[in-house]
SEDO-329223 format. One record per residue (C-alpha): chain; residue in one letter; residue number from 0; x, y, z. Coordinates in steps of 0.001 Angstrom, whole numbers. Example, Ala and Ser with C-alpha at 12.3 -4.5 7.8 and 13.67 -1.06 7.14 Angstrom:
! residues 2
+--------+---------+-----+---------+---------+---------+
! cadena ! residuo ! num !      xx !      yy !      zz !
+--------+---------+-----+---------+---------+---------+
!      A !       a !   0 !   12300 !   -4500 !    7800 !
!      A !       s !   1 !   13670 !   -1060 !    7140 !
+--------+---------+-----+---------+---------+---------+
//
This chain:
! residues 347
+--------+---------+-----+---------+---------+---------+
! cadena ! residuo ! num !      xx !      yy !      zz !
+--------+---------+-----+---------+---------+---------+
!      A !       m !   0 !   86430 !    5637 !  -54158 !
!      A !       p !   1 !   84528 !    2843 !  -52770 !
!      A !       n !   2 !   80572 !    3296 !  -52021 !
!      A !       y !   3 !   81216 !    2655 !  -48222 !
!      A !       t !   4 !   83833 !    5419 !  -47768 !
!      A !       i !   5 !   82941 !    9008 !  -46548 !
!      A !       p !   6 !   85296 !   11794 !  -47677 !
!      A !       g !   7 !   87618 !   12900 !  -44936 !
!      A !       i !   8 !   87035 !    9789 !  -42783 !
!      A !       s !   9 !   89378 !    6759 !  -42967 !
!      A !       t !  10 !   87398 !    3428 !  -42753 !
!      A !       s !  11 !   87250 !      47 !  -44156 !
!      A !       r !  12 !   84625 !   -2279 !  -45666 !
!      A !       r !  13 !   84673 !   -4784 !  -42726 !
!      A !       r !  14 !   84404 !   -2008 !  -40263 !
!      A !       v !  15 !   81329 !    -575 !  -42061 !
!      A !       l !  16 !   79605 !   -3978 !  -42229 !
!      A !       a !  17 !   80141 !   -4458 !  -38462 !
!      A !       i !  18 !   78580 !   -1146 !  -37543 !
!      A !       g !  19 !   75471 !   -1588 !  -39974 !
!      A !       s !  20 !   75020 !   -5110 !  -38671 !
!      A !       a !  21 !   74989 !   -3739 !  -34936 !
!      A !       v !  22 !   72715 !    -993 !  -35859 !
!      A !       a !  23 !   70200 !   -3390 !  -37532 !
!      A !       a !  24 !   70455 !   -5841 !  -34513 !
!      A !       v !  25 !   69706 !   -3082 !  -32123 !
!      A !       i !  26 !   66625 !   -1818 !  -34231 !
!      A !       v !  27 !   65168 !   -5524 !  -34438 !
!      A !       g !  28 !   65724 !   -5907 !  -30732 !
!      A !       v !  29 !   63917 !   -2666 !  -29876 !
!      A !       g !  30 !   60982 !   -3658 !  -32184 !
!      A !       l !  31 !   60648 !   -7082 !  -30737 !
!      A !       t !  32 !   60701 !   -5640 !  -27188 !
!      A !       w !  33 !   58011 !   -3066 !  -27864 !
!      A !       v !  34 !   55878 !   -5740 !  -29474 !
!      A !       g !  35 !   56214 !   -8353 !  -26858 !
!      A !       w !  36 !   56469 !   -6204 !  -23816 !
!      A !       p !  37 !   53295 !   -6384 !  -21713 !
!      A !       r !  38 !   51557 !   -2945 !  -21916 !
!      A !       d !  39 !   49356 !   -1710 !  -19048 !
!      A !       d !  40 !   46454 !     170 !  -20531 !
!      A !       g !  41 !   44450 !     445 !  -17196 !
!      A !       h !  42 !   42246 !   -2578 !  -18114 !
!      A !       m !  43 !   41787 !   -5773 !  -16120 !
!      A !       r !  44 !   41642 !   -8659 !  -18401 !
!      A !       v !  45 !   39756 !  -11970 !  -17291 !
!      A !       e !  46 !   39536 !  -15135 !  -19478 !
!      A !       l !  47 !   36268 !  -17149 !  -19685 !
!      A !       l !  48 !   36391 !  -20726 !  -20897 !
!      A !       t !  49 !   32969 !  -21770 !  -22129 !
!      A !       e !  50 !   31424 !  -24450 !  -24432 !
!      A !       q !  51 !   29069 !  -22041 !  -26338 !
!      A !       i !  52 !   29043 !  -18504 !  -27573 !
!      A !       g !  53 !   25889 !  -16441 !  -28130 !
!      A !       d !  54 !   25068 !  -15274 !  -31638 !
!      A !       g !  55 !   26451 !  -11747 !  -32194 !
!      A !       i !  56 !   29151 !  -11974 !  -29648 !
!      A !       v !  57 !   32300 !  -10487 !  -31315 !
!      A !       v !  58 !   35447 !   -8637 !  -30426 !
!      A !       g !  59 !   34251 !   -5290 !  -28993 !
!      A !       s !  60 !   30898 !   -6573 !  -27761 !
!      A !       g !  61 !   29998 !   -4730 !  -24470 !
!      A !       v !  62 !   30080 !   -6451 !  -20996 !
!      A !       r !  63 !   27483 !   -5307 !  -18470 !
!      A !       i !  64 !   27014 !   -5906 !  -14912 !
!      A !       d !  65 !   23650 !   -4800 !  -13205 !
!      A !       g !  66 !   22988 !   -3184 !  -16590 !
!      A !       v !  67 !   26076 !    -994 !  -16463 !
!      A !       v !  68 !   28649 !   -1284 !  -19181 !
!      A !       v !  69 !   31991 !   -2305 !  -17344 !
!      A !       g !  70 !   34132 !   -3355 !  -20262 !
!      A !       t !  71 !   34232 !   -5207 !  -23808 !
!      A !       v !  72 !   35307 !   -8333 !  -25289 !
!      A !       d !  73 !   38908 !   -8012 !  -25991 !
!      A !       n !  74 !   39467 !  -11423 !  -27815 !
!      A !       i !  75 !   37763 !  -14677 !  -28802 !
!      A !       s !  76 !   39994 !  -17692 !  -29625 !
!      A !       d !  77 !   39601 !  -21509 !  -29754 !
!      A !       a !  78 !   40545 !  -23357 !  -26606 !
!      A !       g !  79 !   40264 !  -26866 !  -28045 !
!      A !       s !  80 !   37847 !  -29843 !  -27246 !
!      A !       g !  81 !   34895 !  -27660 !  -28385 !
!      A !       r !  82 !   35656 !  -24995 !  -26069 !
!      A !       q !  83 !   36279 !  -21100 !  -26507 !
!      A !       r !  84 !   38299 !  -18651 !  -24770 !
!      A !       i !  85 !   36785 !  -15212 !  -24233 !
!      A !       t !  86 !   39114 !  -12538 !  -23014 !
!      A !       l !  87 !   37216 !   -9698 !  -21158 !
!      A !       a !  88 !   38713 !   -6299 !  -20741 !
!      A !       f !  89 !   37247 !   -4334 !  -17777 !
!      A !       n !  90 !   37449 !    -630 !  -17485 !
!      A !       d !  91 !   38537 !    -712 !  -13926 !
!      A !       s !  92 !   41222 !   -2726 !  -12230 !
!      A !       g !  93 !   38661 !   -4533 !   -9997 !
!      A !       i !  94 !   34806 !   -5147 !  -10061 !
!      A !       p !  95 !   33411 !   -5315 !   -6334 !
!      A !       g !  96 !   31737 !   -8681 !   -5523 !
!      A !       l !  97 !   32791 !  -10479 !   -8761 !
!      A !       t !  98 !   34158 !  -13884 !   -8051 !
!      A !       d !  99 !   34844 !  -16937 !  -10092 !
!      A !       q ! 100 !   31332 !  -18187 !   -9291 !
!      A !       l ! 101 !   29946 !  -15480 !  -11818 !
!      A !       a ! 102 !   27274 !  -16381 !  -14454 !
!      A !       v ! 103 !   27379 !  -15268 !  -17992 !
!      A !       d ! 104 !   24182 !  -14516 !  -20185 !
!      A !       y ! 105 !   24324 !  -13778 !  -23653 !
!      A !       v ! 106 !   21736 !  -11126 !  -24229 !
!      A !       p ! 107 !   20615 !   -8901 !  -27250 !
!      A !       s ! 108 !   21451 !   -5281 !  -26817 !
!      A !       n ! 109 !   19024 !   -4111 !  -29448 !
!      A !       l ! 110 !   16588 !   -5664 !  -32109 !
!      A !       f ! 111 !   19224 !   -5843 !  -34881 !
!      A !       g ! 112 !   21309 !   -8833 !  -33816 !
!      A !       i ! 113 !   23768 !   -6844 !  -31702 !
!      A !       s ! 114 !   24603 !   -8903 !  -28589 !
!      A !       e ! 115 !   26502 !   -8395 !  -25525 !
!      A !       l ! 116 !   27427 !  -10134 !  -22086 !
!      A !       e ! 117 !   25583 !   -9848 !  -18990 !
!      A !       l ! 118 !   27528 !  -10931 !  -15906 !
!      A !       s ! 119 !   25879 !  -11858 !  -12677 !
!      A !       r ! 120 !   27633 !  -12176 !   -9352 !
!      A !       g ! 121 !   27539 !  -15569 !   -7565 !
!      A !       q ! 122 !   27857 !  -16583 !   -4008 !
!      A !       g ! 123 !   31256 !  -17366 !   -2515 !
!      A !       g ! 124 !   34194 !  -18081 !   -4619 !
!      A !       t ! 125 !   37506 !  -16202 !   -5218 !
!      A !       p ! 126 !   37504 !  -12497 !   -6426 !
!      A !       v ! 127 !   38682 !  -12145 !   -9870 !
!      A !       h ! 128 !   41763 !  -10182 !  -10843 !
!      A !       g ! 129 !   43857 !   -9388 !  -13771 !
!      A !       g ! 130 !   44813 !  -12739 !  -15586 !
!      A !       s ! 131 !   42067 !  -14749 !  -13728 !
!      A !       v ! 132 !   40602 !  -17714 !  -15638 !
!      A !       v ! 133 !   37052 !  -18791 !  -15016 !
!      A !       d ! 134 !   36047 !  -22114 !  -16030 !
!      A !       l ! 135 !   32464 !  -22484 !  -17258 !
!      A !       t ! 136 !   32646 !  -25875 !  -18967 !
!      A !       r ! 137 !   31553 !  -29312 !  -18057 !
!      A !       t ! 138 !   29786 !  -29277 !  -14567 !
!      A !       h ! 139 !   29747 !  -25325 !  -14665 !
!      A !       a ! 140 !   28153 !  -25008 !  -18052 !
!      A !       n ! 141 !   24635 !  -24336 !  -16553 !
!      A !       r ! 142 !   25943 !  -20949 !  -15536 !
!      A !       v ! 143 !   26095 !  -19929 !  -19175 !
!      A !       h ! 144 !   22762 !  -18960 !  -20745 !
!      A !       d ! 145 !   22236 !  -18048 !  -24440 !
!      A !       a ! 146 !   19063 !  -15419 !  -24572 !
!      A !       t ! 147 !   20209 !  -13802 !  -27766 !
!      A !       m ! 148 !   17727 !  -13047 !  -30655 !
!      A !       g ! 149 !   19154 !  -15926 !  -32681 !
!      A !       a ! 150 !   18630 !  -18430 !  -29940 !
!      A !       l ! 151 !   15068 !  -17244 !  -29720 !
!      A !       l ! 152 !   14368 !  -17664 !  -33390 !
!      A !       r ! 153 !   15972 !  -21093 !  -33271 !
!      A !       s ! 154 !   13729 !  -22168 !  -30472 !
!      A !       l ! 155 !   10660 !  -20744 !  -32169 !
!      A !       s ! 156 !   11510 !  -22473 !  -35393 !
!      A !       d ! 157 !   11783 !  -25807 !  -33490 !
!      A !       v ! 158 !    8507 !  -25149 !  -31464 !
!      A !       l ! 159 !    6255 !  -24060 !  -34411 !
!      A !       p ! 160 !    6203 !  -27198 !  -36519 !
!      A !       n ! 161 !    5279 !  -29278 !  -33449 !
!      A !       v ! 162 !    2708 !  -26699 !  -32240 !
!      A !       m ! 163 !     900 !  -25370 !  -35337 !
!      A !       t ! 164 !    -960 !  -28622 !  -36142 !
!      A !       p ! 165 !   -4483 !  -28791 !  -37704 !
!      A !       h ! 166 !   -5808 !  -29800 !  -34401 !
!      A !       l ! 167 !   -4592 !  -26700 !  -32769 !
!      A !       t ! 168 !   -6126 !  -24645 !  -35632 !
!      A !       q ! 169 !   -9275 !  -26240 !  -34992 !
!      A !       l ! 170 !   -9084 !  -25683 !  -31293 !
!      A !       l ! 171 !   -8252 !  -21928 !  -31841 !
!      A !       t ! 172 !  -11223 !  -21564 !  -34034 !
!      A !       q ! 173 !  -13538 !  -23125 !  -31609 !
!      A !       v ! 174 !  -12165 !  -20996 !  -28860 !
!      A !       a ! 175 !  -12622 !  -17810 !  -31008 !
!      A !       a ! 176 !  -16417 !  -18909 !  -31588 !
!      A !       d ! 177 !  -16943 !  -19501 !  -27709 !
!      A !       v ! 178 !  -15413 !  -16143 !  -27062 !
!      A !       t ! 179 !  -17753 !  -14519 !  -29541 !
!      A !       a ! 180 !  -20705 !  -16258 !  -27985 !
!      A !       f ! 181 !  -19629 !  -14992 !  -24537 !
!      A !       a ! 182 !  -18991 !  -11400 !  -25776 !
!      A !       p ! 183 !  -22488 !  -10094 !  -24413 !
!      A !       i ! 184 !  -21604 !  -11452 !  -20973 !
!      A !       l ! 185 !  -18239 !   -9864 !  -20930 !
!      A !       e ! 186 !  -19643 !   -6590 !  -22186 !
!      A !       a ! 187 !  -22181 !   -6688 !  -19361 !
!      A !       l ! 188 !  -19382 !   -7356 !  -16802 !
!      A !       i ! 189 !  -17356 !   -4617 !  -18107 !
!      A !       t ! 190 !  -20261 !   -2186 !  -18084 !
!      A !       t ! 191 !  -21168 !   -3226 !  -14518 !
!      A !       t ! 192 !  -17636 !   -2863 !  -13364 !
!      A !       r ! 193 !  -17391 !     581 !  -14841 !
!      A !       l ! 194 !  -20641 !    1743 !  -13270 !
!      A !       a ! 195 !  -19523 !     225 !   -9887 !
!      A !       a ! 196 !  -16237 !    2064 !  -10128 !
!      A !       e ! 197 !  -17894 !    5450 !  -11106 !
!      A !       t ! 198 !  -20657 !    5251 !   -8373 !
!      A !       q ! 199 !  -18437 !    3746 !   -5666 !
!      A !       r ! 200 !  -18241 !    5811 !   -2448 !
!      A !       l ! 201 !  -16921 !    3385 !     105 !
!      A !       v ! 202 !  -13441 !    1664 !     123 !
!      A !       p ! 203 !  -13382 !   -1858 !    -959 !
!      A !       s ! 204 !  -12017 !   -3041 !    2470 !
!      A !       e ! 205 !  -15119 !   -1639 !    4135 !
!      A !       l ! 206 !  -17527 !   -3173 !    1530 !
!      A !       v ! 207 !  -15806 !   -6484 !    1945 !
!      A !       g ! 208 !  -16144 !   -6257 !    5792 !
!      A !       n ! 209 !  -19924 !   -5591 !    5403 !
!      A !       y ! 210 !  -20382 !   -8419 !    3006 !
!      A !       a ! 211 !  -18437 !  -10601 !    5537 !
!      A !       q ! 212 !  -20888 !   -9536 !    8250 !
!      A !       g ! 213 !  -23714 !  -10649 !    5969 !
!      A !       l ! 214 !  -22219 !  -13988 !    5299 !
!      A !       s ! 215 !  -21840 !  -14724 !    9031 !
!      A !       g ! 216 !  -25648 !  -15147 !    9127 !
!      A !       f ! 217 !  -25605 !  -17622 !    6146 !
!      A !       p ! 218 !  -25008 !  -20712 !    8111 !
!      A !       s ! 219 !  -27792 !  -19948 !   10422 !
!      A !       l ! 220 !  -30055 !  -19226 !    7385 !
!      A !       l ! 221 !  -29005 !  -22581 !    5853 !
!      A !       s ! 222 !  -29594 !  -24457 !    8759 !
!      A !       g ! 223 !  -32978 !  -23003 !    9473 !
!      A !       s ! 224 !  -33788 !  -23805 !    5889 !
!      A !       v ! 225 !  -32803 !  -27401 !    6312 !
!      A !       v ! 226 !  -34875 !  -27568 !    9576 !
!      A !       q ! 227 !  -37918 !  -25993 !    7774 !
!      A !       l ! 228 !  -37735 !  -28455 !    4813 !
!      A !       s ! 229 !  -37366 !  -31466 !    7230 !
!      A !       s ! 230 !  -40366 !  -30155 !    9243 !
!      A !       f ! 231 !  -42726 !  -30377 !    6205 !
!      A !       g ! 232 !  -42325 !  -34230 !    6349 !
!      A !       h ! 233 !  -43669 !  -33969 !   10128 !
!      A !       i ! 234 !  -46757 !  -31930 !    9322 !
!      A !       e ! 235 !  -49624 !  -34334 !   10543 !
!      A !       v ! 236 !  -52008 !  -33306 !    7671 !
!      A !       l ! 237 !  -49461 !  -33908 !    4942 !
!      A !       r ! 238 !  -48797 !  -37379 !    6545 !
!      A !       n ! 239 !  -52277 !  -38513 !    7334 !
!      A !       d ! 240 !  -54834 !  -36434 !    5243 !
!      A !       r ! 241 !  -52926 !  -35707 !    1991 !
!      A !       e ! 242 !  -56219 !  -35552 !      29 !
!      A !       w ! 243 !  -57647 !  -32905 !    2253 !
!      A !       f ! 244 !  -54456 !  -30741 !    1903 !
!      A !       d ! 245 !  -54437 !  -31227 !   -1968 !
!      A !       n ! 246 !  -58094 !  -30063 !   -1992 !
!      A !       g ! 247 !  -57001 !  -26872 !      15 !
!      A !       v ! 248 !  -54262 !  -26164 !   -2253 !
!      A !       d ! 249 !  -56389 !  -26501 !   -5370 !
!      A !       l ! 250 !  -59103 !  -24299 !   -3790 !
!      A !       v ! 251 !  -56523 !  -21564 !   -3239 !
!      A !       a ! 252 !  -54789 !  -21928 !   -6662 !
!      A !       s ! 253 !  -58040 !  -22475 !   -8851 !
!      A !       q ! 254 !  -60506 !  -20386 !   -7062 !
!      A !       l ! 255 !  -59179 !  -17902 !   -4541 !
!      A !       f ! 256 !  -56414 !  -16291 !   -6809 !
!      A !       p ! 257 !  -58616 !  -15997 !   -9857 !
!      A !       a ! 258 !  -61456 !  -14529 !   -7748 !
!      A !       i ! 259 !  -58915 !  -11799 !   -6499 !
!      A !       g ! 260 !  -57611 !  -11263 !   -9994 !
!      A !       a ! 261 !  -61254 !  -10849 !  -11260 !
!      A !       t ! 262 !  -62061 !   -8453 !   -8283 !
!      A !       g ! 263 !  -59018 !   -6403 !   -9159 !
!      A !       a ! 264 !  -59969 !   -6191 !  -12813 !
!      A !       v ! 265 !  -63423 !   -5087 !  -12073 !
!      A !       a ! 266 !  -62165 !   -2296 !   -9504 !
!      A !       n ! 267 !  -59734 !   -1200 !  -12093 !
!      A !       r ! 268 !  -62497 !    -934 !  -14723 !
!      A !       y ! 269 !  -64918 !     976 !  -12563 !
!      A !       l ! 270 !  -62749 !    2754 !  -10039 !
!      A !       g ! 271 !  -59830 !    3539 !  -12206 !
!      A !       p ! 272 !  -60945 !    6790 !  -13470 !
!      A !       y ! 273 !  -61390 !    8045 !   -9926 !
!      A !       t ! 274 !  -57787 !    7562 !   -9135 !
!      A !       d ! 275 !  -57085 !   10443 !  -11558 !
!      A !       m ! 276 !  -58717 !   12722 !   -8892 !
!      A !       l ! 277 !  -56271 !   11751 !   -6329 !
!      A !       a ! 278 !  -53205 !   13465 !   -7983 !
!      A !       p ! 279 !  -54638 !   17035 !   -7882 !
!      A !       l ! 280 !  -56081 !   16323 !   -4369 !
!      A !       f ! 281 !  -52535 !   15308 !   -3126 !
!      A !       t ! 282 !  -50920 !   18309 !   -4914 !
!      A !       a ! 283 !  -53361 !   20571 !   -3236 !
!      A !       l ! 284 !  -52626 !   19108 !      75 !
!      A !       a ! 285 !  -48913 !   19372 !    -569 !
!      A !       h ! 286 !  -49367 !   23055 !   -1397 !
!      A !       t ! 287 !  -50945 !   23626 !    2059 !
!      A !       v ! 288 !  -47717 !   22572 !    3661 !
!      A !       p ! 289 !  -44946 !   24550 !    1794 !
!      A !       d ! 290 !  -42434 !   23991 !    4694 !
!      A !       p ! 291 !  -42884 !   20447 !    5943 !
!      A !       q ! 292 !  -39947 !   20566 !    8392 !
!      A !       r ! 293 !  -41313 !   23832 !    9849 !
!      A !       s ! 294 !  -44963 !   22614 !   10029 !
!      A !       s ! 295 !  -43797 !   19377 !   11745 !
!      A !       a ! 296 !  -41812 !   21192 !   14379 !
!      A !       e ! 297 !  -44757 !   23595 !   15070 !
!      A !       l ! 298 !  -47295 !   20665 !   15141 !
!      A !       r ! 299 !  -45055 !   18839 !   17720 !
!      A !       q ! 300 !  -44866 !   22076 !   19776 !
!      A !       l ! 301 !  -48650 !   22183 !   19734 !
!      A !       l ! 302 !  -49036 !   18633 !   20800 !
!      A !       d ! 303 !  -46612 !   19018 !   23473 !
!      A !       s ! 304 !  -48448 !   22003 !   24787 !
!      A !       i ! 305 !  -51800 !   20223 !   24608 !
!      A !       g ! 306 !  -50330 !   17117 !   26374 !
!      A !       g ! 307 !  -48812 !   19427 !   29122 !
!      A !       a ! 308 !  -52319 !   20939 !   29790 !
!      A !       f ! 309 !  -53601 !   17537 !   31074 !
!      A !       q ! 310 !  -52699 !   15618 !   34080 !
!      A !       q ! 311 !  -53509 !   12097 !   35157 !
!      A !       s ! 312 !  -56083 !   11500 !   38031 !
!      A !       p ! 313 !  -57888 !    8376 !   39366 !
!      A !       d ! 314 !  -60757 !    9091 !   36984 !
!      A !       g ! 315 !  -58435 !    9521 !   33994 !
!      A !       p ! 316 !  -56717 !   12650 !   32266 !
!      A !       v ! 317 !  -58269 !   15978 !   33382 !
!      A !       l ! 318 !  -57514 !   19552 !   32392 !
!      A !       n ! 319 !  -54879 !   21299 !   34535 !
!      A !       l ! 320 !  -56874 !   24618 !   35074 !
!      A !       d ! 321 !  -56724 !   27192 !   37760 !
!      A !       v ! 322 !  -59512 !   29854 !   38168 !
!      A !       t ! 323 !  -58827 !   33063 !   40252 !
!      A !       l ! 324 !  -62051 !   35089 !   41279 !
!      A !       r ! 325 !  -61693 !   38635 !   42650 !
!      A !       g ! 326 !  -64189 !   41272 !   43459 !
!      A !       m ! 327 !  -67233 !   39074 !   42954 !
!      A !       p ! 328 !  -68426 !   37933 !   46503 !
!      A !       g ! 329 !  -71815 !   36739 !   45253 !
!      A !       l ! 330 !  -70359 !   34228 !   42818 !
!      A !       a ! 331 !  -67017 !   33413 !   44645 !
!      A !       q ! 332 !  -68480 !   31129 !   47239 !
!      A !       p ! 333 !  -70582 !   28906 !   44751 !
!      A !       l ! 334 !  -67777 !   28706 !   42424 !
!      A !       l ! 335 !  -65093 !   28185 !   45092 !
!      A !       g ! 336 !  -67181 !   25193 !   46472 !
!      A !       a ! 337 !  -67496 !   23685 !   43110 !
!      A !       v ! 338 !  -63913 !   24209 !   42145 !
!      A !       s ! 339 !  -62646 !   23087 !   45312 !
!      A !       g ! 340 !  -64237 !   19601 !   45024 !
!      A !       a ! 341 !  -62633 !   19112 !   41599 !
!      A !       p ! 342 !  -59444 !   17210 !   41345 !
!      A !       g ! 343 !  -56338 !   19539 !   41334 !
!      A !       g ! 344 !  -57785 !   22097 !   43964 !
!      A !       g ! 345 !  -58624 !   25564 !   43350 !
!      A !       r ! 346 !  -58065 !   29131 !   44286 !
+--------+---------+-----+---------+---------+---------+
//
């Protein structure tokens, strides 16, 4: 029995080949359709045409907007003429405010060389959608910035050979020496600032206002000083009798001040021990007034009472005194006459 026959079924070799070929064709067609048919996985894909790619940007790198991850890099391919095509897969079907005027920054996501894309919204433009192509080449290349760790290291390697020269080293050494010399002044300033901060009781605005009021009189002081200095040139004795003025100044400087100093020295020598007696005396006086506020109030009351007992008269202050005599007829008339003639009257 041939290999293509099945017991109980009548068939032929030609028919078996036809059926097998049809089944194989159907399988191949289904497979190609599955591979080529566009799949909607819920992501919005946007293509970027750029002239540079930052270090560490690979398939799977994150895409951020305003610091929030909104997608990943889906594919990177060559677009010819020194350009690259970066396909971004956004998690949502649309990003509010994102237009074809966007800017791209290649930034590090950590300190280990891992990079990601940071998108910035631009003014105007057309909103991007699935399948949009944003051209960031030629005149739009300035909207792409490489701030990755690799770009930073390359820039640093280019700058260091031109900066770290013997002249710069000498300059840094001189600056270090100057800073060391100014260290005491800096320490004094820091100490003064700390003390001012610890003892400050008024707000800085009020202090500045008070200082400003003090400075308001500075112009008058300055103008007065200028006038005073100019008036020295118009003093008659300085202009016509300079020798007499010089003799007077020499007398004050060489004789008067030394005499005052000698007098003070002699007084200190002979009267100095007596000053030691003043301390116990003042201490004893202070003990006689244990409560100065109360004593001051009582003394003021006493003086007010004494002042109220006198009144003004044409002959000067007189005591305001009234005398009342009863039951003494023999003495009443003389005294009454004497008192009646006194200022203020009598009874």
